[in-house]
MIPA-337849 format. One record per residue (C-alpha): residue number from 1; residue in one letter; x, y, z. Coordinates in steps of 0.05 Angstrom, whole numbers, plus 5000, padded with zeros to 4 digits. Example, Ala and Ser with C-alpha at 12.3 -4.5 7.8 and 13.67 -1.06 7.14 Angstrom:
! MIPA-337849
  seq  type     x     y     z
    1     A  5246  4910  5156
    2     S  5273  4979  5143
//
This chain:
! MIPA-337849
  seq  type     x     y     z
    1     M  7857  8089  6693
    2     T  7860  8113  6765
    3     N  7805  8093  6813
    4     A  7756  8146  6834
    5     S  7746  8168  6906
    6     P  7707  8121  6951
    7     C  7632  8128  6941
    8     P  7591  8153  7000
    9     P  7540  8106  7032
   10     S  7479  8094  6989
   11     A  7408  8112  7009
   12     N  7397  8039  7028
   13     G  7459  8031  7071
   14     T  7534  8025  7062
   15     F  7553  7999  6993
   16     Q  7595  7936  7002
   17     G  7622  7930  6932
   18     K  7676  7969  6898
   19     I  7668  8031  6854
   20     G  7723  8046  6804
   21     T  7726  8094  6747
   22     T  7696  8043  6699
   23     Y  7653  7983  6709
   24     E  7713  7937  6691
   25     E  7749  7963  6752
   26     S  7687  7959  6797
   27     T  7653  7905  6837
   28     P  7577  7906  6839
   29     W  7539  7889  6902
   30     W  7465  7880  6918
   31     P  7435  7884  6987
   32     D  7397  7824  7012
   33     Q  7323  7827  6999
   34     Q  7276  7820  7058
   35     A  7241  7753  7051
   36     P  7207  7707  7101
   37     P  7234  7637  7108
   38     E  7211  7585  7058
   39     G  7146  7553  7081
   40     T  7121  7614  7118
   41     P  7045  7608  7119
   42     N  6996  7657  7088
   43     V  6947  7692  7135
   44     V  6873  7705  7123
   45     V  6834  7744  7175
   46     I  6759  7745  7164
   47     V  6718  7795  7205
   48     L  6643  7790  7209
   49     D  6603  7849  7234
   50     D  6551  7847  7290
   51     V  6545  7771  7286
   52     G  6525  7743  7354
   53     F  6559  7687  7393
   54     S  6508  7634  7372
   55     D  6493  7658  7300
   56     L  6538  7609  7263
   57     G  6517  7537  7254
   58     C  6580  7512  7289
   59     F  6563  7556  7350
   60     G  6491  7532  7357
   61     S  6449  7565  7302
   62     D  6408  7532  7248
   63     I  6426  7588  7199
   64     D  6462  7553  7143
   65     T  6536  7568  7147
   66     P  6570  7507  7116
   67     A  6634  7544  7096
   68     M  6647  7572  7165
   69     D  6627  7506  7197
   70     A  6679  7472  7152
   71     L  6732  7519  7179
   72     A  6712  7499  7249
   73     T  6712  7425  7232
   74     G  6782  7433  7203
   75     G  6808  7475  7261
   76     L  6790  7501  7330
   77     R  6730  7539  7359
   78     Y  6743  7586  7417
   79     A  6682  7590  7462
   80     N  6711  7640  7512
   81     F  6736  7694  7463
   82     H  6721  7767  7474
   83     T  6721  7833  7435
   84     T  6713  7906  7453
   85     T  6637  7909  7440
   86     L  6642  7958  7382
   87     C  6669  7956  7311
   88     S  6726  8007  7305
   89     P  6756  7990  7373
   90     T  6756  7916  7359
   91     R  6790  7926  7292
   92     A  6842  7971  7325
   93     S  6857  7919  7378
   94     L  6857  7862  7327
   95     L  6908  7895  7282
   96     T  6953  7923  7337
   97     G  6951  7873  7394
   98     R  6938  7931  7441
   99     N  6878  7955  7481
  100     H  6834  8002  7441
  101     H  6836  8062  7488
  102     S  6912  8059  7490
  103     V  6918  8066  7414
  104     G  6867  8123  7410
  105     M  6804  8085  7389
  106     R  6757  8095  7448
  107     M  6696  8085  7403
  108     L  6684  8099  7329
  109     S  6734  8130  7282
  110     N  6680  8181  7264
  111     F  6696  8223  7326
  112     D  6753  8256  7361
  113     T  6735  8266  7435
  114     G  6794  8313  7448
  115     F  6829  8262  7494
  116     P  6886  8214  7476
  117     S  6841  8153  7484
  118     G  6790  8179  7434
  119     R  6826  8208  7374
  120     G  6788  8162  7326
  121     Q  6852  8138  7294
  122     I  6906  8087  7312
  123     S  6968  8118  7342
  124     K  7032  8113  7302
  125     S  7063  8085  7366
  126     A  7023  8021  7352
  127     A  7045  7992  7286
  128     I  6991  7948  7257
  129     L  6997  7878  7228
  130     P  7001  7896  7154
  131     E  7057  7945  7168
  132     V  7098  7892  7204
  133     L  7082  7837  7155
  134     R  7096  7879  7094
  135     D  7164  7896  7120
  136     A  7176  7822  7135
  137     G  7164  7805  7061
  138     F  7090  7791  7058
  139     N  7043  7819  7006
  140     T  6987  7854  7044
  141     M  6916  7863  7019
  142     A  6850  7886  7050
  143     V  6779  7882  7025
  144     G  6715  7906  7057
  145     K  6702  7949  7117
  146     W  6758  7993  7143
  147     H  6728  8043  7193
  148     L  6795  8061  7223
  149     A  6806  8129  7189
  150     P  6778  8195  7214
  151     M  6715  8199  7172
  152     E  6724  8273  7154
  153     Q  6790  8252  7124
  154     T  6760  8202  7075
  155     T  6749  8252  7019
  156     A  6789  8257  6955
  157     S  6830  8311  6991
  158     G  6852  8265  7047
  159     P  6896  8267  7086
  160     Y  6908  8194  7072
  161     T  6951  8179  7133
  162     Q  6900  8130  7164
  163     W  6874  8099  7100
  164     P  6892  8026  7088
  165     L  6948  8040  7039
  166     S  6981  8087  7089
  167     R  6978  8035  7145
  168     G  7014  7977  7112
  169     F  6965  7949  7060
  170     E  6989  7947  6988
  171     R  6920  7936  6959
  172     Y  6851  7957  6983
  173     Y  6779  7952  6959
  174     G  6719  7965  7003
  175     F  6683  8018  7043
  176     L  6711  8065  7096
  177     E  6649  8079  7139
  178     A  6615  8040  7194
  179     E  6561  8012  7147
  180     T  6538  8016  7076
  181     D  6482  7994  7031
  182     S  6501  7925  7004
  183     F  6466  7939  6938
  184     Y  6491  8011  6930
  185     P  6556  8014  6971
  186     E  6604  8073  6977
  187     L  6666  8040  6948
  188     F  6740  8058  6948
  189     H  6794  8024  6908
  190     D  6863  8036  6937
  191     N  6861  8112  6949
  192     H  6802  8136  6908
  193     A  6726  8130  6906
  194     V  6696  8084  6852
  195     D  6626  8066  6829
  196     P  6601  7994  6839
  197     P  6619  7951  6779
  198     K  6546  7935  6764
  199     S  6476  7950  6788
  200     P  6431  7909  6833
  201     E  6388  7894  6772
  202     E  6450  7862  6743
  203     G  6459  7820  6806
  204     Y  6506  7863  6847
  205     H  6516  7851  6921
  206     L  6574  7877  6964
  207     S  6593  7810  6996
  208     E  6603  7778  6928
  209     D  6642  7838  6904
  210     I  6688  7836  6965
  211     V  6705  7764  6952
  212     D  6714  7776  6877
  213     R  6766  7828  6894
  214     A  6800  7784  6946
  215     I  6807  7729  6894
  216     E  6833  7779  6844
  217     F  6886  7806  6892
  218     V  6910  7737  6912
  219     R  6909  7710  6841
  220     D  6951  7769  6817
  221     Q  7000  7761  6874
  222     T  7007  7686  6868
  223     S  7015  7688  6793
  224     V  7075  7735  6797
  225     T  7109  7719  6864
  226     P  7085  7650  6887
  227     E  7144  7646  6934
  228     K  7117  7704  6976
  229     P  7065  7694  7030
  230     F  7005  7740  7033
  231     F  6963  7772  7088
  232     M  6890  7780  7068
  233     Y  6845  7821  7114
  234     M  6773  7808  7093
  235     A  6723  7849  7133
  236     F  6651  7841  7111
  237     G  6595  7891  7119
  238     A  6553  7831  7138
  239     A  6516  7825  7182
  240     H  6514  7898  7204
  241     A  6450  7932  7185
  242     P  6422  7943  7135
  243     H  6406  7869  7128
  244     Q  6403  7856  7053
  245     A  6410  7794  7011
  246     P  6392  7768  6941
  247     Q  6320  7748  6934
  248     E  6334  7673  6931
  249     Y  6366  7676  7000
  250     L  6308  7717  7028
  251     E  6259  7665  7001
  252     K  6300  7608  7030
  253     Y  6285  7632  7101
  254     R  6210  7646  7094
  255     G  6175  7618  7155
  256     R  6240  7591  7187
  257     F  6232  7636  7248
  258     D  6158  7637  7258
  259     H  6168  7598  7323
  260     G  6198  7662  7354
  261     W  6259  7682  7393
  262     D  6243  7644  7457
  263     A  6240  7577  7422
  264     E  6301  7596  7381
  265     R  6341  7613  7444
  266     A  6322  7548  7478
  267     T  6342  7507  7417
  268     R  6408  7542  7409
  269     H  6423  7537  7484
  270     A  6410  7462  7485
  271     R  6452  7452  7422
  272     Q  6510  7492  7452
  273     I  6512  7448  7514
  274     E  6505  7384  7473
  275     R  6563  7403  7429
  276     G  6608  7426  7486
  277     I  6608  7499  7468
  278     L  6578  7514  7537
  279     P  6594  7474  7600
  280     E  6540  7430  7628
  281     G  6495  7469  7674
  282     T  6503  7536  7638
  283     E  6438  7574  7648
  284     L  6400  7613  7596
  285     A  6399  7686  7616
  286     P  6331  7718  7627
  287     H  6301  7766  7577
  288     N  6337  7833  7571
  289     P  6296  7893  7592
  290     G  6245  7910  7539
  291     V  6245  7840  7507
  292     L  6175  7810  7514
  293     P  6159  7736  7513
  294     W  6144  7717  7440
  295     D  6076  7690  7458
  296     E  6055  7758  7486
  297     L  6068  7794  7420
  298     P  6009  7814  7376
  299     D  6007  7774  7311
  300     D  6028  7833  7269
  301     E  6090  7843  7311
  302     K  6107  7769  7305
  303     K  6099  7773  7230
  304     L  6144  7834  7222
  305     S  6196  7809  7272
  306     A  6202  7741  7239
  307     R  6211  7774  7171
  308     L  6267  7818  7198
  309     Q  6303  7758  7226
  310     E  6295  7723  7159
  311     A  6333  7780  7125
  312     Y  6389  7775  7177
  313     A  6395  7700  7168
  314     A  6395  7707  7092
  315     M  6452  7757  7096
  316     V  6494  7712  7140
  317     D  6480  7652  7095
  318     H  6497  7692  7032
  319     T  6562  7716  7063
  320     D  6580  7645  7083
  321     H  6571  7623  7010
  322     H  6622  7673  6987
  323     I  6671  7656  7043
  324     G  6666  7585  7017
  325     R  6680  7610  6947
  326     F  6744  7643  6971
  327     M  6766  7580  7008
  328     E  6753  7538  6946
  329     F  6797  7586  6906
  330     L  6854  7577  6956
  331     E  6846  7502  6950
  332     Q  6848  7507  6873
  333     I  6913  7545  6873
  334     G  6945  7502  6925
  335     R  6947  7554  6980
  336     M  6896  7526  7030
  337     E  6942  7476  7064
  338     N  6991  7528  7089
  339     T  6944  7585  7104
  340     I  6926  7607  7174
  341     T  6853  7628  7173
  342     I  6823  7666  7231
  343     L  6749  7682  7231
  344     L  6714  7725  7284
  345     S  6658  7773  7295
  346     D  6675  7844  7318
  347     N  6623  7846  7374
  348     G  6557  7816  7396
  349     A  6491  7822  7361
  350     S  6465  7893  7355
  351     Q  6411  7927  7396
  352     E  6406  7984  7345
  353     G  6342  7957  7314
  354     G  6303  7976  7377
  355     Q  6246  7939  7411
  356     K  6205  7926  7348
  357     G  6258  7927  7294
  358     S  6273  7979  7241
  359     L  6270  7993  7167
  360     N  6308  8058  7174
  361     P  6374  8063  7212
  362     T  6374  8139  7205
  363     A  6316  8139  7254
  364     Y  6360  8104  7306
  365     Q  6418  8151  7292
  366     N  6374  8211  7304
  367     G  6337  8182  7364
  368     L  6270  8184  7328
  369     P  6215  8131  7330
  370     E  6190  8093  7270
  371     D  6117  8082  7254
  372     F  6101  8008  7264
  373     E  6042  8008  7216
  374     E  6086  8038  7161
  375     M  6139  7985  7173
  376     L  6086  7931  7170
  377     A  6060  7958  7104
  378     R  6130  7953  7076
  379     I  6142  7882  7100
  380     D  6156  7855  7030
  381     E  6212  7906  7021
  382     I  6252  7878  7079
  383     G  6321  7853  7057
  384     T  6315  7884  6987
  385     T  6342  7947  6954
  386     R  6282  7985  6981
  387     S  6295  7980  7056
  388     H  6350  7986  7107
  389     A  6326  7933  7156
  390     N  6350  7915  7226
  391     Y  6319  7863  7272
  392     P  6289  7877  7342
  393     W  6320  7865  7410
  394     G  6289  7796  7418
  395     W  6326  7768  7357
  396     A  6391  7803  7378
  397     Q  6387  7768  7445
  398     A  6375  7703  7409
  399     G  6438  7716  7369
  400     N  6475  7726  7434
  401     T  6449  7661  7466
  402     P  6458  7646  7523
  403     F  6481  7715  7546
  404     K  6453  7782  7571
  405     R  6451  7847  7533
  406     Y  6483  7867  7466
  407     K  6534  7903  7425
  408     Q  6556  7968  7461
  409     N  6547  7934  7529
  410     T  6602  7900  7569
  411     H  6561  7841  7592
  412     E  6577  7777  7554
  413     G  6524  7790  7500
  414     G  6566  7849  7477
  415     V  6636  7821  7484
  416     R  6633  7745  7476
  417     C  6641  7728  7402
  418     P  6654  7667  7358
  419     L  6726  7654  7338
  420     I  6751  7600  7291
  421     V  6825  7585  7277
  422     Q  6846  7537  7221
  423     W  6915  7520  7194
  424     P  6916  7451  7160
  425     R  6992  7445  7157
  426     G  7009  7473  7226
  427     L  6947  7457  7268
  428     P  6931  7383  7261
  429     R  6877  7385  7315
  430     T  6809  7391  7282
  431     G  6738  7401  7305
  432     E  6757  7416  7377
  433     I  6734  7471  7425
  434     R  6777  7513  7470
  435     Q  6751  7545  7533
  436     Q  6811  7589  7554
  437     F  6793  7662  7565
  438     H  6821  7704  7509
  439     H  6812  7773  7478
  440     V  6818  7805  7410
  441     T  6885  7836  7432
  442     D  6912  7765  7432
  443     I  6906  7753  7357
  444     A  6965  7796  7335
  445     P  7015  7764  7384
  446     T  6989  7695  7364
  447     L  7005  7710  7292
  448     F  7073  7739  7310
  449     E  7089  7674  7346
  450     L  7065  7629  7290
  451     L  7102  7669  7237
  452     G  7167  7674  7277
  453     L  7164  7749  7282
  454     E  7169  7800  7338
  455     A  7132  7865  7344
  456     P  7181  7921  7331
  457     A  7205  7963  7390
  458     V  7214  8022  7342
  459     Y  7176  8031  7277
  460     N  7191  8086  7227
  461     G  7232  8120  7280
  462     I  7174  8120  7330
  463     P  7181  8081  7396
  464     Q  7126  8030  7401
  465     M  7081  8015  7461
  466     P  7086  7943  7485
  467     I  7039  7890  7460
  468     H  6982  7882  7510
  469     G  6956  7814  7486
  470     V  6984  7744  7497
  471     S  6992  7690  7445
  472     M  6939  7636  7442
  473     G  6988  7588  7409
  474     Y  6995  7547  7473
  475     T  6922  7526  7467
  476     F  6933  7490  7401
  477     D  6964  7429  7433
  478     S  6940  7439  7505
  479     P  6863  7436  7506
  480     T  6858  7441  7582
  481     A  6917  7486  7597
  482     P  6900  7545  7643
  483     T  6892  7611  7606
  484     R  6954  7654  7603
  485     K  6912  7716  7604
  486     E  6918  7750  7671
  487     A  6865  7805  7666
  488     Q  6823  7842  7615
  489     H  6783  7906  7623
  490     F  6725  7930  7581
  491     E  6693  7999  7574
  492     M  6645  8029  7524
  493     F  6599  8090  7534
  494     G  6610  8084  7609
  495     H  6592  8010  7612
  496     R  6650  7976  7648
  497     A  6676  7907  7665
  498     I  6738  7872  7689
  499     W  6756  7798  7682
  500     H  6810  7768  7727
  501     D  6827  7698  7748
  502     G  6759  7669  7728
  503     W  6718  7725  7759
  504     K  6683  7783  7724
  505     A  6654  7847  7752
  506     V  6610  7887  7706
  507     A  6570  7952  7711
  508     Y  6515  7973  7663
  509     H  6512  8049  7657
  510     E  6449  8089  7642
  511     R  6470  8146  7596
  512     G  6466  8214  7629
  513     T  6466  8187  7701
  514     S  6522  8190  7752
  515     F  6576  8138  7744
  516     D  6577  8132  7819
  517     A  6505  8107  7817
  518     D  6522  8047  7773
  519     Q  6510  7979  7806
  520     W  6568  7931  7798
  521     E  6552  7858  7789
  522     L  6598  7800  7804
  523     Y  6602  7733  7768
  524     H  6646  7672  7776
  525     H  6656  7658  7702
  526     D  6689  7590  7712
  527     T  6621  7564  7737
  528     D  6573  7617  7709
  529     F  6587  7628  7635
  530     S  6522  7666  7623
  531     E  6525  7714  7682
  532     C  6461  7691  7713
  533     N  6482  7688  7787
  534     D  6503  7756  7814
  535     L  6548  7745  7874
  536     A  6558  7819  7890
  537     Q  6520  7814  7955
  538     A  6548  7747  7975
  539     R  6621  7764  7960
  540     P  6630  7838  7973
  541     E  6705  7831  7986
  542     Q  6715  7798  7919
  543     L  6674  7851  7885
  544     Q  6715  7907  7915
  545     K  6778  7872  7895
  546     M  6753  7868  7823
  547     I  6730  7941  7821
  548     S  6798  7963  7848
  549     R  6831  7922  7794
  550     F  6787  7956  7741
  551     W  6812  8025  7762
  552     V  6884  8002  7761
  553     E  6874  7975  7690
  554     A  6836  8038  7670
  555     G  6894  8081  7691
  556     K  6946  8036  7659
  557     Y  6911  8032  7592
  558     D  6884  8103  7582
  559     V  6811  8086  7593
  560     L  6798  8152  7629
  561     P  6761  8198  7627
  562     L  6696  8158  7627
  563     D  6651  8185  7574
  564     D  6578  8165  7562
  565     Q  6561  8214  7507
  566     G  6525  8183  7447
  567     F  6536  8194  7373
  568     A  6494  8257  7365
  569     P  6531  8304  7413
  570     R  6597  8284  7383
  571     A  6574  8295  7312
  572     K  6562  8369  7328
  573     I  6636  8379  7342
  574     P  6679  8374  7279
  575     R  6750  8351  7292
  576     P  6806  8402  7278
  577     G  6816  8410  7204
  578     S  6748  8382  7186
  579     P  6717  8411  7122
  580     R  6652  8415  7161
  581     K  6678  8474  7201
  582     R  6666  8522  7143
  583     T  6601  8557  7129
  584     T  6612  8564  7054
  585     F  6625  8505  7008
  586     T  6638  8508  6933
  587     Y  6636  8444  6893
  588     Y  6649  8431  6819
  589     P  6615  8379  6775
  590     G  6657  8317  6764
  591     M  6684  8317  6835
  592     A  6690  8251  6870
  593     H  6634  8225  6914
  594     L  6637  8261  6981
  595     P  6629  8217  7043
  596     G  6574  8234  7092
  597     A  6622  8255  7147
  598     A  6649  8312  7105
  599     V  6585  8342  7074
  600     P  6559  8412  7091
  601     P  6525  8409  7159
  602     V  6455  8430  7137
  603     M  6418  8386  7187
  604     N  6369  8429  7225
  605     R  6404  8492  7202
  606     A  6386  8550  7157
  607     H  6422  8542  7091
  608     R  6423  8559  7018
  609     I  6444  8516  6957
  610     T  6457  8551  6891
  611     A  6473  8517  6825
  612     F  6504  8560  6771
  613     V  6481  8529  6705
  614     D  6471  8544  6631
  615     R  6415  8505  6597
  616     A  6416  8507  6521
  617     T  6346  8478  6515
  618     A  6286  8465  6558
  619     S  6303  8391  6555
  620     D  6367  8400  6595
  621     E  6353  8368  6662
  622     G  6380  8323  6717
  623     V  6406  8323  6788
  624     L  6443  8384  6813
  625     V  6461  8355  6881
  626     S  6439  8293  6918
  627     L  6453  8268  6988
  628     G  6429  8206  7024
  629     N  6391  8145  7002
  630     I  6323  8112  7008
  631     S  6324  8123  7084
  632     S  6336  8198  7086
  633     G  6369  8257  7051
  634     Y  6353  8310  7000
  635     V  6360  8324  6925
  636     L  6356  8386  6882
  637     Y  6342  8372  6808
  638     V  6311  8397  6744
  639     K  6257  8355  6711
  640     D  6203  8373  6660
  641     N  6234  8442  6657
  642     R  6220  8456  6731
  643     L  6265  8462  6791
  644     V  6249  8411  6846
  645     Y  6275  8401  6916
  646     E  6257  8338  6955
  647     Y  6271  8326  7028
  648     N  6267  8254  7052
  649     F  6249  8251  7126
  650     L  6255  8177  7143
  651     G  6215  8158  7082
  652     T  6165  8216  7083
  653     R  6181  8264  7026
  654     Y  6169  8338  7027
  655     T  6174  8370  6958
  656     V  6181  8441  6934
  657     T  6169  8451  6859
  658     S  6177  8515  6819
  659     E  6110  8544  6800
  660     E  6133  8561  6730
  661     E  6178  8531  6678
  662     L  6251  8551  6678
  663     P  6284  8598  6627
  664     T  6339  8572  6583
  665     G  6409  8603  6584
  666     P  6452  8621  6644
  667     A  6416  8619  6711
  668     E  6426  8612  6786
  669     L  6380  8558  6812
  670     T  6373  8564  6887
  671     F  6341  8526  6944
  672     E  6337  8561  7011
  673     F  6316  8532  7078
  674     V  6292  8583  7131
  675     K  6280  8556  7200
  676     T  6214  8572  7234
  677     G  6227  8530  7296
  678     D  6268  8470  7319
  679     M  6270  8416  7266
  680     Q  6222  8453  7219
  681     G  6221  8509  7169
  682     V  6202  8533  7099
  683     G  6236  8514  7034
  684     H  6242  8568  6981
  685     L  6262  8562  6907
  686     Y  6292  8619  6866
  687     V  6314  8627  6795
  688     S  6368  8681  6789
  689     G  6341  8715  6851
  690     R  6267  8711  6832
  691     P  6222  8670  6878
  692     V  6188  8613  6841
  693     G  6161  8569  6897
  694     E  6158  8553  6971
  695     E  6131  8499  7016
  696     V  6131  8485  7091
  697     I  6179  8429  7111
  698     P  6148  8410  7177
  699     R  6202  8361  7200
  700     V  6277  8358  7189
  701     L  6328  8311  7219
  702     P  6367  8337  7278
  703     H  6434  8303  7270
  704     F  6447  8253  7213
  705     F  6425  8239  7142
  706     G  6455  8170  7149
  707     W  6522  8145  7123
  708     Q  6515  8157  7048
  709     G  6546  8220  7022
  710     L  6538  8274  6969
  711     D  6544  8277  6894
  712     V  6545  8338  6848
  713     G  6511  8333  6781
  714     R  6485  8262  6789
  715     D  6455  8212  6839
  716     T  6504  8154  6840
  717     L  6482  8103  6892
  718     S  6418  8085  6930
  719     P  6369  8134  6896
  720     S  6352  8197  6934
  721     S  6286  8203  6898
  722     P  6236  8156  6864
  723     S  6220  8212  6815
  724     Y  6274  8192  6765
  725     D  6314  8131  6743
  726     G  6387  8117  6751
  727     E  6439  8172  6762
  728     F  6396  8224  6725
  729     A  6460  8264  6710
  730     F  6450  8337  6693
  731     T  6455  8348  6618
  732     G  6465  8424  6615
  733     K  6528  8463  6628
  734     F  6543  8465  6703
  735     E  6594  8515  6729
  736     K  6592  8503  6804
  737     L  6549  8490  6865
  738     V  6552  8534  6927
  739     F  6527  8518  6998
  740     T  6520  8573  7050
  741     V  6504  8546  7120
  742     A  6487  8578  7187
  743     P  6542  8571  7238
  744     D  6497  8531  7285
  745     E  6425  8509  7295
  746     E  6407  8574  7330
  747     G  6444  8619  7281
  748     E  6407  8671  7240
  749     T  6398  8659  7166
  750     P  6470  8663  7143
  751     F  6458  8706  7082
  752     E  6419  8765  7060
  753     R  6346  8745  7049
  754     I  6319  8744  6978
  755     D  6253  8781  6972
//
């Protein structure tokens, strides 16, 4: 039989066999499969959230962290490691090896500033670690916090282009927002929303769930392809607020911090010097503005503050336990010896709890004060399902011992973070400390070097920007080698800093003031780790040299324009394509949970919500729509044959109830909010156009309901109301739910009034 014509190149490249008319006359050929060399190590990157420089036992704390301490004992601690001072930017730099402004992550992924540096997503010209490692033959998995996708794009409608599975991860389980309730988290599995696997009453906590999934992913991978290395990215919600932990961990820390933050800082500072984390002679920075000496606090403030710190410590301890569980699993399956483990915090301890602490983060997000007496009355709820606690400034500064300021600031309290590196097979040095200056951009190039890989010059047809970081691999065997880092800039909300050749210049910026009015400070870091001795007046030439270097770096790495706007002004400007840009929203029962960044913008706006239902009997009841959680939100539901609307203003509930029972059969059940002034109005209820109730709602939130989103026909997560149990799913027929919203806060009622 005559041979057929030559076959054209296949989709995977030129076919190198022979194709005849039949298989007897043909020669098969298979392309080589991409596989890393035998013995290539696995990689585990563990990211803690808002954990201060001194908050781990191995960095000076007496919080119990035996699992993380064991990693340090078996590896190296880096005492001069820096991040970007905020979560999304640090994650972007960690996974790309580039500076965060350069890749489009000026601040949080929640916002698009309209400038290249602030798109709120990682540029495709900066391929991230899982993309490169997957293509090199690794299995790639992520669990926990993502916060690198535009938040309006985290609905079931996508687009999914910045979700984990679109950026190189093959498996994902976790939450996509900045924070979540650890007992009632907003969860996503691969590319869809899921409910938590069990309730808090059944023992659920997010940190345990994250590690359960990490073990599941690695167990599945190892069972099927044990020859392949894996990359596991494990990003905990801990210890970002809300600080929550199982009751036994809360009880463990009762009374442990009654001595106060001043004694705690002094103890940690002495311990850090004794253990070589800080050089001899390092001073303890003075109190940050607004932090009072512990002994000057009234007894009630001491009591509440200590309880808030107990919840934080319990959460860190509980997380450590589950990190230990994952490491024990790796040991059991024989993978620990050849696994590179990198553990870090994404920024310094948080100032977001305010001067006296907080039980409601929505208050902070809206710029509203909390009532201290109310917080004190709820002291026994701290750390439980019933509160969203965050500690006060004094404990945050203790977490950042010995430094000044906090997360969001570019002083060392915001950017100096714990880093641990362990690799039993490849890093024989154990229990040592490294003092070379390094930055989160240096982790990706370190891994590339250790794995024998290079960052691609072109990825998926897109030219790639160069790697900005430098490998830390030289520090493994050279404890005293000079740092190979030449310079590093920092900028967040207008706070600015530049490190170069052992010097650091830093400017604290007061939001809303002129950048030209900012006072630059100058520190010689090689002799002044804690930035206590400002040399700006004594060394003006050096200061000007450093400031000039900052502007060079700012131009080179897309830091400009400087922008000090906070969260609230940005939240009012939906990014292009955002579902929030509409004024009419129609939802259908059974739809997936809708994240908070994509819900109808009813905050401080006139609006109407109408549920189209058909109740066969008077006993048909349940939630029509719910948004929010125990801290804030609203819910419209039917109970005891009446229509009820509840508005949760930071824990104070305003309720509108129908004055009469509801008819059975088809009906339009409507809530309408009419503004009577800024942040206030009247709530009206209607049944098929007939008024059935109204109440004044004297206060509404100006900007945010918090991070938890919206459900139609049920209340899935942290309960929006204490008036019912569980999901309280609606039992009647439910056709649809329609929102109509004013175009802005000053807009007229966006629909014809019902009289």
